[in-house]
LORO-314715 format. One record per residue: residue in one letter; x, z, y of N, C-alpha, C in turn. Coordinates in steps of 0.1 Angstrom, whole numbers, padded with zeros to 4 digits, always signed. Layout:
BEGIN
aXZYXZYXZY;...
END
This chain:
BEGIN
m+0008+0000-0012+0000+0000+0000+0009+0000+0013;a+0021-0004+0011+0030-0005+0023+0025-0014+0033;d+0026-0010+0046+0022-0018+0057+0033-0025+0063;s+0038-0036+0056+0050-0043+0060+0048-0051+0073;h+0035-0053+0078+0033-0060+0090+0034-0051+0102;l+0035-0038+0100+0037-0028+0111+0051-0028+0116;k+0052-0026+0129+0065-0025+0135+0072-0012+0131;h+0064-0001+0130+0069+0012+0127+0061+0018+0115;p+0063+0013+0103+0055+0018+0092+0061+0032+0087;y+0052+0040+0082+0056+0052+0076+0064+0049+0063;s+0074+0058+0060+0081+0056+0047+0073+0061+0035;s+0063+0070+0038+0054+0075+0028+0041+0068+0027;d+0037+0063+0016+0024+0056+0014+0013+0066+0016;f+0016+0079+0012+0006+0089+0013+0003+0091+0028;l+0013+0093+0036+0011+0095+0050+0004+0083+0057;a+0008+0072+0053+0001+0060+0059-0014+0060+0055;a-0017+0063+0043-0031+0063+0039-0039+0075+0046;l-0032+0086+0047-0039+0098+0053-0041+0095+0068;t-0031+0089+0075-0032+0086+0089-0044+0075+0091;g-0045+0066+0082-0056+0056+0082-0069+0063+0081;i-0070+0072+0072-0083+0079+0070-0087+0087+0082;i-0077+0095+0088-0080+0103+0099-0084+0094+0111;a-0077+0083+0113-0080+0074+0124-0094+0068+0123;q-0098+0065+0110-0111+0059+0108-0122+0070+0110;w-0120+0082+0104-0130+0092+0105-0132+0098+0119;t-0122+0097+0127-0123+0103+0141-0126+0092+0151;a-0127+0080+0147-0130+0069+0156-0145+0071+0161;p-0147+0071+0174-0160+0074+0180-0171+0066+0174;t-0169+0053+0172-0180+0045+0166-0183+0049+0152;f-0173+0052+0144-0175+0056+0130-0183+0069+0130;l-0179+0078+0138-0186+0091+0138-0200+0090+0142;v-0203+0082+0153-0217+0080+0157-0225+0073+0146;n-0219+0063+0139-0226+0056+0129-0229+0065+0116;v-0220+0073+0113-0222+0082+0101-0234+0092+0105;i-0233+0098+0116-0244+0107+0121-0257+0100+0122;a-0257+0088+0127-0270+0080+0129-0277+0079+0116;r-0270+0079+0104-0277+0078+0091-0286+0089+0089;e-0285+0100+0096-0294+0112+0095-0304+0112+0107;g-0305+0100+0114-0315+0099+0125-0311+0106+0138;i-0298+0109+0139-0293+0116+0151-0286+0105+0160;d-0291+0105+0173-0285+0095+0183-0278+0102+0194;l-0265+0105+0191-0257+0112+0201-0243+0104+0202;d-0237+0106+0214-0223+0101+0215-0213+0109+0208;s-0201+0104+0206-0191+0111+0197-0187+0125+0203;t-0186+0125+0216-0182+0138+0223-0192+0149+0221;s-0205+0145+0222-0216+0154+0220-0216+0159+0205;i-0214+0150+0196-0213+0153+0182-0202+0164+0179;t-0190+0161+0185-0179+0170+0183-0182+0184+0190;a-0188+0184+0201-0191+0196+0208-0201+0205+0199;i-0211+0198+0194-0220+0206+0185-0213+0211+0173;h-0204+0203+0167-0196+0207+0156-0188+0220+0159;f-0181+0220+0170-0173+0232+0174-0182+0244+0176;l-0194+0242+0183-0203+0253+0185-0209+0258+0172;d-0211+0250+0162-0216+0254+0149-0206+0261+0141;r-0194+0257+0142-0183+0263+0134-0177+0275+0140;q-0177+0276+0154-0171+0287+0160-0180+0297+0167;g-0193+0293+0169-0202+0301+0176-0202+0298+0191;p-0209+0306+0199-0209+0304+0213-0195+0303+0219;l-0194+0294+0229-0181+0292+0235-0183+0291+0250;r-0173+0295+0258-0173+0292+0272-0171+0277+0274;p-0176+0272+0285-0174+0257+0287-0159+0253+0288;s-0151+0262+0294-0137+0259+0295-0130+0258+0282;v-0134+0267+0272-0128+0267+0259-0133+0254+0252;l-0145+0251+0253-0150+0239+0247-0143+0226+0253;a-0141+0226+0266-0134+0215+0272-0120+0214+0266;d-0113+0225+0264-0099+0225+0258-0100+0219+0244;q-0110+0223+0237-0111+0219+0223-0114+0204+0222;l-0122+0199+0232-0126+0185+0232-0115+0176+0238;g-0105+0183+0244-0094+0175+0250-0099+0168+0263;t-0107+0175+0270-0113+0169+0282-0113+0179+0294;g-0117+0175+0305-0117+0184+0317-0131+0190+0319;a-0131+0199+0329-0144+0206+0332-0155+0197+0337;s-0151+0186+0344-0161+0177+0349-0168+0170+0337;n-0160+0165+0328-0166+0157+0317-0174+0166+0308;v-0169+0178+0305-0176+0187+0296-0189+0191+0302;s-0189+0192+0316-0202+0196+0323-0212+0185+0320;k-0208+0172+0321-0217+0161+0318-0222+0161+0304;v-0213+0164+0294-0217+0164+0280-0227+0176+0278;l-0224+0187+0284-0233+0199+0282-0247+0196+0289;g-0247+0189+0300-0259+0185+0306-0268+0176+0297;r-0261+0167+0291-0269+0158+0281-0274+0166+0270;l-0266+0175+0264-0270+0183+0253-0281+0193+0257;e-0280+0198+0269-0291+0207+0273-0304+0200+0276;a-0303+0188+0282-0315+0180+0284-0322+0176+0271;a-0314+0174+0260-0319+0171+0247-0324+0183+0240;g-0322+0195+0245-0327+0207+0239-0318+0212+0228;l-0305+0208+0227-0296+0211+0216-0288+0224+0219;i-0286+0226+0232-0278+0238+0236-0285+0245+0247;e-0281+0258+0249-0285+0265+0261-0274+0274+0266;r-0274+0276+0279-0263+0284+0286-0269+0298+0287;r-0260+0308+0283-0264+0322+0285-0253+0330+0291;k-0256+0340+0298-0246+0349+0304-0238+0355+0293;d-0225+0357+0295-0216+0364+0285-0218+0379+0287;d-0222+0386+0277-0224+0400+0278-0211+0408+0281;a-0200+0402+0277-0187+0408+0280-0182+0406+0294;d-0187+0396+0301-0183+0392+0314-0195+0385+0321;a-0202+0393+0330-0214+0387+0336-0211+0375+0345;r-0199+0373+0348-0196+0361+0357-0195+0348+0348;a-0193+0350+0335-0191+0339+0326-0203+0335+0319;t-0203+0322+0314-0214+0316+0307-0209+0312+0293;l-0218+0314+0283-0215+0310+0269-0225+0299+0266;i-0220+0289+0258-0228+0278+0254-0233+0282+0239;h-0246+0282+0237-0252+0285+0224-0259+0273+0219;l-0259+0271+0206-0268+0261+0200-0282+0266+0200;t-0292+0258+0203-0306+0261+0201-0310+0259+0186;s-0322+0262+0183-0326+0259+0169-0325+0244+0166;a-0328+0236+0176-0327+0221+0175-0312+0217+0173;g-0303+0224+0180-0289+0222+0179-0284+0226+0165;d-0290+0237+0160-0286+0241+0146-0291+0231+0136;e-0303+0225+0138-0308+0214+0129-0299+0202+0130;a-0294+0199+0142-0285+0187+0143-0272+0190+0136;a-0267+0202+0137-0254+0205+0130-0256+0204+0115;a-0268+0209+0110-0271+0208+0096-0272+0193+0092;a-0277+0185+0100-0278+0170+0098-0264+0164+0097;f-0254+0169+0105-0241+0164+0105-0234+0167+0091;v-0237+0179+0086-0232+0183+0073-0238+0174+0062;r-0251+0172+0063-0257+0163+0053-0251+0149+0054;a-0249+0144+0066-0243+0131+0068-0229+0130+0062;g-0221+0141+0064-0207+0141+0058-0208+0142+0043;d-0217+0150+0038-0218+0151+0023-0222+0138+0017;g-0232+0131+0024-0236+0118+0019-0225+0107+0019;m-0217+0108+0030-0206+0098+0032-0196+0100+0020;l-0193+0113+0018-0183+0116+0008-0188+0112-0006;d-0200+0114-0009-0206+0110-0022-0205+0095-0023;e-0207+0087-0013-0205+0073-0014-0190+0069-0015;l-0182+0076-0008-0167+0072-0009-0162+0075-0023;l-0167+0086-0029-0162+0090-0042-0170+0085-0054;d-0179+0076-0051-0188+0070-0061-0179+0063-0072;g-0181+0066-0084-0172+0061-0095-0161+0069-0098;w-0158+0080-0091-0147+0089-0094-0152+0099-0105;t-0144+0103-0114-0148+0112-0124-0148+0126-0118;d-0154+0136-0125-0154+0150-0120-0140+0155-0119;k-0132+0151-0129-0118+0156-0129-0111+0151-0117;e-0113+0138-0113-0106+0132-0101-0111+0139-0089;r-0124+0142-0088-0129+0148-0076-0124+0162-0075;h-0123+0169-0086-0117+0183-0086-0103+0183-0082;l-0095+0174-0087-0081+0173-0084-0079+0170-0069;l-0087+0161-0064-0086+0157-0050-0089+0170-0041;t-0099+0177-0045-0103+0189-0038-0092+0199-0038;q-0086+0202-0049-0076+0212-0051-0064+0208-0042;l-0059+0195-0043-0048+0191-0035-0050+0191-0020;t-0062+0187-0017-0066+0187-0002-0066+0201+0003;q-0072+0210-0004-0072+0224+0000-0058+0230+0001;r-0049+0226-0008-0035+0230-0007-0028+0224+0005;l-0031+0212+0008-0025+0205+0020-0031+0212+0033;d-0043+0215+0033-0049+0222+0044-0042+0235+0047;g-0040+0243+0036-0033+0255+0038-0018+0253+0044;s-0012+0244+0038+0002+0241+0043+0002+0236+0058;t-0008+0228+0061-0010+0223+0075-0012+0235+0084;r-0021+0244+0080-0024+0255+0089-0011+0264+0091;a-0004+0266+0081+0009+0274+0082+0019+0267+0091;f+0020+0254+0089+0029+0246+0098+0024+0247+0112;a+0011+0246+0115+0006+0246+0129+0009+0260+0135;a+0008+0271+0127+0011+0284+0132+0026+0285+0136;k+0034+0279+0128+0049+0279+0132+0051+0271+0145;l+0044+0260+0147+0045+0252+0159+0041+0260+0171;t+0030+0267+0170+0025+0274+0182+0034+0286+0185;s+0043+0290+0176+0052+0301+0179+0065+0296+0185;l+0067+0283+0186+0079+0277+0192+0078+0276+0207;p+0089+0276+0214+0088+0274+0229+0081+0261+0232;s+0074+0260+0243+0067+0248+0247+0077+0237+0250;s+0072+0225+0247+0081+0213+0250+0081+0211+0265;p+0091+0204+0271+0091+0202+0285+0079+0196+0291;s+0072+0187+0284+0060+0181+0289+0048+0191+0290;q+0049+0202+0283+0038+0212+0283+0041+0223+0293;k+0053+0224+0298+0057+0235+0308+0051+0231+0321;e+0048+0242+0329+0042+0240+0342+0053+0234+0351;q+0049+0225+0359+0058+0218+0369+0058+0227+0382;p+0070+0228+0388+0071+0237+0400+0062+0231+0412;
END
């Protein structure tokens, strides 16, 4: 599966395949189309915002903006769309009355559940024809890689910041 046509191919076929999967699965159009199979019509940033709120619970808009890799202005627009759709609501933070937390509404919870169904359905299609043994092995190895990745990420965050991440004078 070597990508000989690439100017800078990976030396590992595994890394090339994994990078291809990640690129496909995180592409906005792909994400929107997978979710649309459950009757949900949202843009990819809104889908990702609901995913974070479902997995992590209520978040401050600034935290959500950081996780989405966007700024306050854009996250405000995304939250406005989600609020207008009845999927989120803003509540005062009990720990800090000046702050607001974004919560999923019951409709937002239903949308998040639909995302899970869409993902489960997609994976069932992708693994159609795989034996139970192959599926089990894939799961075990992926879980092991996930653990290694989390440990590696923890090491990275303990290193000094790179020059591009340091504040400019």
